N, C-alpha and C positions, 0 to 999 in steps of 0.2 A: 377595538382591539385589532391589531394587525395579524393577518394570517399569511403565511408564506406557502407557496405552491411546492408540493413535494411530488416528484415524479419517481415512480418505482421502476421505470424501464432503464435499461443499461445503455440505451442509444445516446442520450444527451449528457452523459458523464464526460465525454471528451475522450482524449487519448491517455496513454500512460504518462505518469508524472515524472518519469525518469528521463533525463536529458539524452537526446539521440534516439529515443524510442517513441514511435507514433502508433503502436498497436492499440486495439480496443481493450478496454479495461475488463479485468476479471474480479479483482478484489479491491477493497478500500481498507487501508491500515493506518493507524495513528502515525504521525510524522516522527515522533520520538523513537518509536521502535525501529523505523527504517534508518534513522540517523545513527543509531547505535552500531550497526554493522559496518558502515563506512565503505562498503563495496559499490553501492549505488549512489549516483550523484543526482540530486533532485533539481528540478528546474523552476518550481514555483514555491510559494511560501504559505500554502494552505495548512490547516491543522490535520487534515486527512490526506493521504497519498493514494492515488489510484495506480494500481499495478496491473500490467498485462500478465498473461499466463507464463511467459518466459521470465520476466522480472520477478514474479511471485515465486517461481521455482528457485531462483537465485537467493531470494530472501529466506525461503524455507530451509535451504541447505545451510545458509550462514547462521541461522538461529536454532538449528537442530539440537545442539548441545545445551543451549539455554532452556529450551522447552523440556528436554528430558530431566534436567536438574530441577525445574519447577514442578514437574509431575512427581518426582521422587520426594520432594519436600512437603507434599500434601498430607 
């Protein structure tokens, strides 16, 4: 059975997945959630998107209304 190496350090994740941004990553978010907002342009085609703190702040502001509606529906 094959085993893959998993690293828990944030150093080898690379940079931010947003085109034009090379900062270190803070969060990893599913690609579909980032594509919904349309404000951030992605440069790679992975299933997960790595975001730096600045790009994550943009993502959070753009999805604030959606997140509040989801929490009210619980």
